[in-house]
TORRO-395972 format. One record per residue: x, y, z of N, C-alpha, C, CB in turn. Coordinates in pm, 1 decimal. Each point is the difference from the previous one (the first is absolute). Glycine has a CB too. Example, Ala and Ser with C-alpha at 12.3 -4.5 7.8 and 13.67 -1.06 7.14 Angstrom:
<rs>
R,neast,nnorth,nup,caeast,canorth,caup,ceast,cnorth,cup,cbeast,cbnorth,cbup
R,1319.0,-569.0,780.0,-89.0,119.0,0.0,90.0,120.0,0.0,-189.2,-117.3,124.6
R,154.2,222.3,-196.6,82.0,119.0,6.0,-77.0,109.0,73.0,118.4,-62.8,-214.5
</rs>
This chain:
<rs>
R,neast,nnorth,nup,caeast,canorth,caup,ceast,cnorth,cup,cbeast,cbnorth,cbup
R,106.4,-125.3,-2.4,-55.9,151.7,-11.3,51.2,109.1,-7.4,-111.2,-76.2,85.8
R,40.1,201.8,-150.4,80.5,116.5,25.0,-85.4,77.7,66.2,143.7,-10.0,-182.3
R,-85.6,51.5,286.1,-66.6,107.5,110.2,157.1,96.5,-57.7,-181.8,-166.1,287.5
R,73.1,279.1,-290.4,50.5,175.8,-9.6,-41.5,72.4,62.2,24.8,4.2,-165.2
R,-24.3,92.6,300.6,11.1,92.1,33.0,65.3,60.4,58.4,-114.1,-49.5,-40.1
R,50.9,207.3,1.0,112.4,108.7,52.9,-106.5,82.0,138.7,165.6,59.0,-304.8
R,-5.4,-59.1,390.9,-105.0,80.7,117.2,67.0,134.6,70.1,-103.7,-250.1,72.5
R,46.2,360.6,29.8,62.3,86.2,16.3,-28.0,124.1,-135.8,158.6,-189.0,159.5
R,-157.4,311.9,-166.2,25.6,77.5,-86.0,-169.4,53.2,-26.7,261.0,-126.9,-92.2
R,-270.8,206.7,-21.8,-156.2,17.8,-13.4,-36.0,-125.8,-92.4,-13.9,285.4,16.5
R,-140.2,-260.3,-44.5,-24.5,-106.0,-24.9,-23.9,-20.2,-157.1,-71.2,-10.0,239.7
R,111.3,155.5,-318.8,15.1,21.8,-136.2,105.5,-62.7,-21.6,-101.4,190.8,-25.2
R,214.8,-194.4,114.1,111.9,-71.5,-43.3,3.5,-130.1,14.4,97.1,170.0,36.6
R,-125.0,-241.6,54.4,-51.9,-93.2,38.2,-47.6,-109.3,-104.9,-37.4,157.7,176.2
R,-82.6,-110.0,-236.6,-54.7,-37.9,-90.9,48.3,42.6,-140.4,-159.0,-17.0,167.6
R,225.6,81.5,-201.2,108.2,42.7,-139.6,89.6,-100.9,24.6,-0.5,268.1,-31.3
R,101.8,-307.0,182.9,93.9,-75.9,2.0,-46.0,-136.4,-71.7,90.9,128.4,206.4
R,-198.1,-189.6,-180.3,-77.4,-119.5,32.7,-40.7,-52.2,-133.8,-84.5,80.6,229.4
R,-7.1,29.0,-301.7,56.6,-23.9,-162.3,97.6,4.6,-99.7,-136.5,38.7,46.4
R,242.0,62.1,-9.3,121.7,-50.0,-56.9,103.2,-151.6,52.9,-24.2,277.0,-36.5
R,-9.6,-291.1,153.9,49.9,-125.4,37.4,-96.8,-145.2,-75.2,90.8,151.7,250.0
R,-168.7,-73.1,-251.0,-67.9,-148.2,-85.8,18.9,-3.0,-97.8,-150.8,-31.4,84.5
R,179.9,154.7,-197.4,57.5,-21.1,-77.7,94.1,-71.7,-100.3,-92.0,107.6,122.8
R,198.4,-29.4,3.7,134.2,-65.6,-26.9,-1.6,-149.4,27.6,112.7,214.2,59.5
R,-195.2,-293.3,-23.5,-43.2,-116.5,36.2,-11.3,-60.3,-106.7,-92.4,55.9,177.5
R,-7.6,-67.6,-229.0,-71.3,-18.5,-181.9,99.1,79.9,-78.1,-286.3,3.9,39.5
R,424.9,76.3,-23.7,93.5,-18.5,-123.1,125.5,-77.8,63.2,-77.6,233.8,-138.4
R,112.9,-210.3,254.4,166.0,-68.3,17.9,-31.9,-136.2,70.4,157.2,242.5,46.0
R,-260.0,-245.5,13.5,-53.8,-222.3,75.3,-149.9,18.6,-50.9,142.7,-73.0,321.2
R,-159.8,46.4,-478.2,-122.9,-95.4,9.5,-28.7,-115.2,19.1,-21.4,111.1,-90.7
R,107.0,-188.1,88.1,16.4,-141.3,87.4,12.4,-32.6,129.3,80.1,-23.9,-156.5
R,-34.0,132.9,216.3,15.9,6.5,202.9,-93.0,-23.9,61.1,121.7,156.2,19.9
R,-150.4,-276.2,50.0,-161.9,-40.7,93.9,17.8,30.2,102.7,-78.7,-176.2,-80.7
R,210.1,211.3,141.9,-32.6,29.8,140.1,128.9,115.6,19.6,-126.0,-270.1,93.7
R,27.2,351.1,-30.5,130.3,82.0,30.1,-61.3,109.2,120.3,130.3,-19.5,-280.5
R,-60.5,79.0,380.7,-55.7,116.5,68.0,69.4,93.6,7.4,-106.7,-107.9,104.6
R,17.5,257.2,-151.8,82.7,109.4,-53.2,-75.4,70.4,114.8,68.0,-14.4,-289.1
R,22.0,116.1,392.0,-66.1,72.8,88.4,36.8,155.5,-6.1,-11.5,-214.8,135.3
R,-32.1,316.7,-166.8,16.6,128.3,-43.0,15.7,28.0,146.1,-131.0,47.9,-240.6
R,249.2,84.6,286.5,-58.7,84.0,121.2,62.8,117.2,-53.9,-20.8,-158.8,222.7
R,-88.6,231.3,-246.0,29.1,189.5,14.8,73.2,18.0,87.7,-191.5,88.4,-48.7
R,330.4,-44.8,112.7,60.4,49.5,160.4,84.2,138.9,-104.6,64.7,-301.6,227.7
R,35.9,314.4,-125.6,83.2,107.9,-63.3,66.6,-68.1,-59.4,7.2,161.9,130.4
R,88.0,-137.3,-233.3,101.7,-55.8,-76.5,133.7,42.5,-33.3,-178.0,-57.2,-60.8
R,110.9,206.8,64.4,98.8,101.8,-88.6,105.1,20.1,122.0,-188.5,151.4,-187.4
R,172.2,-106.2,284.2,120.0,13.5,84.4,93.1,-68.1,16.8,-110.1,78.7,77.0
R,37.2,-229.2,-168.5,142.4,-111.1,-23.3,48.2,19.2,-115.1,-70.4,-181.7,117.0
R,32.8,276.6,-185.0,106.6,0.6,-136.6,-118.0,-58.3,-130.8,289.2,-85.1,159.7
R,-374.8,70.1,-131.9,-87.4,-123.0,-145.2,-170.4,15.2,52.2,237.5,-264.2,-33.0
R,-244.0,269.7,-87.2,-156.5,47.7,-8.2,-89.0,-151.7,33.5,46.2,226.0,-219.2
R,57.0,-314.5,199.2,-65.8,-129.1,99.1,94.7,-113.5,-16.3,-261.2,53.0,-33.3
R,175.6,-193.7,91.3,109.2,-103.7,38.4,-84.8,-109.9,-21.3,155.3,115.8,175.8
R,-95.5,-227.1,-239.9,-43.1,-143.5,22.1,103.2,-71.2,50.7,-150.2,2.3,-169.7
R,73.3,-89.3,210.9,111.4,-122.4,66.8,-72.1,-163.2,54.7,149.9,245.4,111.2
R,-117.1,-283.2,-66.9,-61.5,-140.6,-19.7,-40.8,-40.5,187.2,185.9,-89.2,-280.7
R,-322.0,43.2,269.6,-35.4,-31.9,143.0,47.1,-109.6,52.4,-174.2,100.6,-30.8
R,122.7,-163.1,77.8,-11.4,-170.8,25.2,78.4,-64.5,-93.0,-229.2,-2.9,75.2
R,227.5,-10.6,-176.3,60.5,-50.0,-115.0,-45.5,55.3,-175.3,16.4,-205.8,198.5
R,11.8,126.0,-300.2,-6.0,127.8,-118.9,-162.4,-4.0,-59.9,294.1,-31.6,-96.3
R,-397.2,-31.3,186.4,-109.5,-28.4,-67.9,-93.8,156.2,100.5,37.1,-357.9,-78.3
R,72.6,385.2,152.8,-80.5,135.4,93.7,132.7,130.0,-22.7,-161.4,-185.2,253.9
R,60.6,264.3,-328.7,93.2,91.0,27.4,-57.0,128.6,58.6,130.1,-105.6,-174.8
R,-27.2,171.5,168.4,-71.8,137.6,76.0,70.0,126.9,-96.3,-15.1,-108.0,300.7
R,-95.1,189.7,-268.9,81.6,154.9,-92.4,-2.6,147.6,68.1,-90.5,-108.4,-229.9
R,151.9,177.0,231.1,-78.1,113.5,127.6,43.3,118.6,-135.2,66.5,-88.8,363.4
R,-196.1,214.2,-359.1,39.7,66.5,-64.8,-52.5,142.0,28.0,38.8,-194.4,-133.1
R,59.7,306.3,181.3,-50.0,88.2,64.2,-172.1,37.5,-33.3,267.9,66.4,10.3
R,-322.3,-12.7,93.1,-83.5,14.7,12.1,-40.3,144.5,-80.3,31.7,-172.4,197.6
R,64.8,270.5,-191.1,-15.3,140.1,-61.4,-9.9,38.8,-149.3,114.7,29.5,190.5
R,-28.4,-225.4,-258.8,10.9,48.5,-153.7,-31.3,103.7,-62.4,-20.7,-164.3,-6.7
R,-165.9,97.8,-8.2,-102.5,41.3,-97.5,8.9,156.0,30.9,-168.2,-230.4,-7.7
R,196.7,304.2,111.9,-9.0,147.2,50.6,102.5,65.2,-33.5,-115.1,-45.2,171.7
R,226.9,-28.1,-133.9,108.2,54.1,-33.4,50.2,19.3,-178.6,36.7,-102.0,259.9
R,-38.7,-31.1,-293.3,65.3,13.7,-128.2,-108.2,-83.9,-121.1,276.0,10.1,137.2
R,-390.4,0.8,-83.2,-131.3,-33.9,-109.5,-49.2,-159.3,-0.6,102.8,195.2,-173.4
R,-168.7,-180.7,110.1,-125.1,-177.2,-31.6,133.5,-69.5,-133.8,-402.1,128.5,-0.3
R,449.8,-57.3,-102.1,48.9,-73.2,-81.0,179.3,-64.9,102.5,-174.1,172.3,-261.9
R,222.2,-90.7,343.6,111.8,-100.2,99.3,-47.7,-104.3,55.6,109.0,167.6,66.5
R,-249.5,-135.3,20.6,-28.4,-111.7,54.3,-1.2,-117.3,-64.6,-93.7,128.4,111.7
R,84.6,-139.8,-209.0,-72.3,-116.1,-83.4,115.0,-42.6,-60.8,-238.7,81.2,-49.3
R,345.6,29.7,11.4,100.1,-55.1,-17.1,78.8,-67.9,84.4,-30.6,130.5,-125.4
R,16.4,-51.1,279.2,91.1,-93.3,84.4,-27.9,-152.8,62.9,53.9,229.5,47.2
R,-203.8,-234.3,-92.3,-74.1,-142.6,12.7,69.5,-91.4,-40.9,-189.9,72.3,-27.0
R,157.4,6.3,-103.3,76.7,-113.1,-155.1,101.2,-50.0,77.2,-16.3,138.7,-251.6
R,107.7,-6.4,238.1,177.9,-65.4,56.4,7.5,-127.6,96.6,84.4,257.0,12.8
R,-155.3,-226.6,80.3,-11.7,-62.5,107.3,-93.3,-176.5,7.2,29.4,294.2,71.8
R,-89.7,-308.7,-227.6,-90.3,-72.0,16.3,109.7,-89.4,-114.8,-276.8,146.8,93.1
R,376.8,-113.9,-172.7,37.2,-28.8,-61.3,170.5,-76.3,96.7,-198.0,183.0,-195.8
R,202.7,-120.7,329.7,85.6,-62.6,111.6,-96.0,-141.9,29.5,115.0,260.2,123.7
R,-226.0,-227.4,-111.8,-91.4,-123.7,32.9,-1.3,-118.4,-77.1,-128.2,153.5,75.5
R,190.1,-128.8,-211.4,-55.8,-78.2,-73.6,148.6,-57.3,-4.4,-238.2,109.1,-121.5
R,376.4,-17.9,125.3,136.9,-68.7,2.8,-10.3,-139.2,109.5,135.1,262.9,-51.9
R,-228.7,-175.0,176.9,32.8,-112.7,92.8,-52.4,-43.4,-2.7,74.1,30.8,99.6
R,-194.6,-75.1,-154.6,-100.8,-127.1,-1.2,16.0,-109.2,-112.7,-164.4,162.4,96.9
R,184.2,-113.6,-143.4,150.6,-133.8,-101.3,103.5,-12.4,-27.8,-88.2,-20.1,-84.4
R,152.3,70.6,278.7,109.9,-86.0,-56.0,151.0,93.1,-43.3,-222.2,-170.7,-100.4
R,222.2,306.2,44.1,105.8,36.8,-69.4,55.0,116.7,110.9,-95.6,-68.3,-270.4
R,-12.2,69.9,352.9,112.1,86.8,113.2,-40.6,-56.1,158.1,9.2,265.9,-163.2
R,72.7,-250.8,255.9,-70.2,-50.8,123.5,83.9,65.9,111.1,-88.9,-236.1,-98.9
R,36.2,228.7,212.5,62.6,27.3,139.2,54.8,-98.8,40.5,-135.5,138.2,61.5
R,240.6,-71.7,-0.3,103.2,-33.3,119.6,16.8,41.4,87.4,78.4,-41.8,-94.8
R,-64.7,-91.3,216.5,-2.8,54.4,116.7,163.4,-17.1,103.9,-297.9,-55.5,-42.3
R,345.8,-71.4,-53.9,86.0,-9.1,40.2,164.1,87.9,4.6,-183.2,-176.7,-36.9
R,252.9,234.6,149.3,85.2,66.8,33.0,-51.7,175.3,-50.4,181.4,-247.3,-11.0
R,-313.5,229.6,49.4,-38.0,121.9,-22.8,-121.1,17.0,-122.8,249.8,54.1,94.0
R,-301.5,43.7,-125.8,-113.8,43.7,-74.8,43.6,-1.7,-158.8,-90.7,151.8,212.1
R,70.7,-258.2,-321.0,47.8,64.2,-101.3,-89.4,-64.7,-91.5,237.4,57.9,67.9
R,-253.4,36.7,-179.9,-73.0,-69.2,-181.9,97.9,-26.8,-55.9,-186.5,129.5,-68.0
R,135.3,-276.4,38.3,88.9,-91.5,-94.4,-92.6,34.1,-154.6,91.9,-235.7,216.2
R,-8.3,266.7,-325.6,-94.8,-42.2,-117.3,105.4,-173.3,-71.5,-115.4,354.7,-78.2
R,-30.9,-443.0,7.2,68.7,-82.5,-78.3,32.3,51.1,-111.6,-87.6,-155.5,91.6
R,230.5,144.4,-156.8,67.2,-31.5,-128.1,-19.4,-95.8,-51.4,130.1,95.1,47.6
R,-139.4,-41.8,-149.0,12.2,-114.3,-155.1,48.7,-100.8,59.9,63.0,138.8,-205.8
R,78.4,-200.7,252.1,45.5,-86.9,46.2,-123.4,-107.6,134.6,255.1,185.3,-90.2
R,-329.9,-111.3,110.1,-98.2,-45.1,86.2,78.5,35.0,155.2,-118.3,-207.8,-190.6
R,227.7,228.6,200.6,20.1,37.6,109.1,-78.9,107.9,81.7,183.6,-85.2,-93.9
R,-162.7,127.6,239.5,-35.0,109.7,20.8,135.1,140.0,94.9,-271.8,-189.1,-19.6
R,257.9,268.1,-53.8,36.9,85.1,49.0,10.1,111.4,107.8,-16.1,-103.0,-157.1
R,102.7,172.1,215.2,12.1,119.2,53.9,14.1,151.5,-96.9,100.1,-177.0,178.9
R,-202.6,236.4,-137.9,-30.6,174.6,-111.2,85.5,9.8,71.6,-228.3,126.8,-84.8
R,178.5,-74.0,220.5,-31.8,51.1,96.1,107.5,159.2,18.2,-99.9,-280.0,88.1
R,269.4,231.2,-125.6,83.4,101.6,-40.4,-7.3,61.7,-64.4,82.3,-70.5,41.9
R,-163.1,66.2,-183.6,-2.0,26.5,-118.9,-100.7,163.3,18.9,38.0,-306.6,-110.2
R,5.0,393.2,11.6,-94.0,112.3,45.5,-140.3,-3.6,-35.4,185.1,126.0,-13.4
R,-286.5,-54.6,89.4,-136.9,-40.7,4.1,-69.1,26.7,-114.1,2.2,28.4,216.0
R,47.2,45.8,-305.1,-37.0,-5.6,-181.5,51.0,-103.2,-78.6,7.0,226.6,-5.9
R,89.0,-336.7,37.8,76.3,-90.5,-71.3,-28.0,-117.9,28.5,150.4,131.3,-17.2
R,-230.1,-170.7,148.0,-91.7,-84.5,42.3,-65.6,-83.7,-100.8,-21.3,150.9,166.8
R,27.9,-288.9,-186.5,-58.8,-22.5,-100.8,-128.3,-50.9,-1.4,194.0,-9.2,-55.7
R,-226.0,20.6,210.5,-184.7,3.7,46.0,-36.7,141.4,-44.9,-9.5,-157.6,246.6
R,62.2,285.9,-234.8,-38.6,107.5,7.7,16.0,39.7,-161.7,56.5,35.6,272.5
R,34.2,-85.0,-361.8,-49.7,22.7,-86.4,-80.0,-38.5,-94.7,127.1,59.4,75.1
R,-134.8,-200.1,-67.4,-127.7,-49.2,-61.4,-147.6,79.0,80.0,149.4,-262.1,-57.1
R,-125.0,270.2,150.7,-130.2,40.3,78.6,-44.8,193.8,-101.0,107.5,-178.4,336.7
R,27.1,224.4,-336.9,-53.8,183.1,-63.2,-3.7,-5.1,-151.1,138.2,157.9,191.4
R,-118.2,-260.5,-262.0,-29.5,-23.4,-130.8,-103.2,-73.6,13.0,200.2,19.1,-93.0
R,-250.9,-99.8,150.3,-195.5,-12.6,10.0,-78.9,29.5,15.4,13.3,-65.6,21.6
R,8.9,179.2,97.7,-90.7,87.2,72.4,-102.3,84.1,-78.8,181.6,4.8,155.0
R,-98.6,59.0,-219.9,-72.1,110.3,-113.9,-73.8,-131.1,-104.8,226.9,259.8,-5.7
R,-221.6,-334.2,-56.2,-67.6,-42.0,-100.5,-129.2,-101.5,152.4,257.4,-3.1,-300.2
R,-241.5,-38.5,359.4,-84.2,-41.9,109.4,-102.2,114.1,36.1,191.2,-152.2,87.4
R,-141.9,292.9,-93.3,-56.6,61.1,52.8,-106.2,25.0,-144.7,190.7,76.5,223.3
R,-148.1,-45.9,-324.1,-41.8,1.0,-129.2,-136.6,-53.7,-39.8,227.4,-9.8,-25.8
R,-147.1,-137.9,30.2,-138.3,-136.1,28.6,-115.2,32.2,61.9,153.3,-157.6,38.3
R,-147.7,204.8,79.5,-103.2,15.1,104.7,-66.2,75.7,-40.7,93.2,-43.1,161.9
R,-15.0,190.0,-255.7,-127.1,95.1,-25.4,-66.0,-56.7,-116.1,102.1,217.5,86.0
R,-5.6,-254.4,-206.1,-123.2,-77.9,-59.4,-96.3,-91.8,-6.7,107.2,68.6,-45.6
R,-75.6,-135.5,187.3,-90.3,-113.4,64.3,-146.2,79.5,26.0,220.8,-145.9,135.0
R,-186.1,255.1,-44.4,-85.2,86.8,74.1,-106.2,43.5,-134.8,202.1,95.1,217.8
R,-143.3,-34.2,-328.2,-59.3,74.5,-33.0,-118.3,-92.2,-108.7,213.5,199.3,65.4
R,-168.3,-363.2,-103.3,-100.7,-43.6,-40.3,-115.3,-132.7,80.6,172.1,105.4,-195.5
R,-163.1,-35.6,283.3,-18.3,-62.9,181.4,-11.6,-148.3,0.9,-148.9,204.9,89.9
</rs>
């Protein structure tokens, strides 16, 4: 069963975020049958990010955090892009492309072409493979969301 829920923040932001998450699920993971995604509107801008995504209990339980002021500060389009960006991370984690590790401290590991997981945390943020992929897909997903909403 797929479970998607947004909590905190404004009702219109929660509804928009859940809509975007469902569209991203349909595009990125149409055959996924078991996944729990909880989006929390909280304060993330103080930590230097518009949003975060990380694993909960396992790779089928994922938590997204997005700043609750984002739609008012940056606008509706930025909220859509941020949720789409974090949904790319959900896809990466749920399909095993990226995983969290807590051995010897927290690390995010990326599955390379040879099938081995590697730690890219010392790589600059904009060159980390999971971020380059998320940034390259967020705009396309946001655009597809708008097209799907226009069609009804």
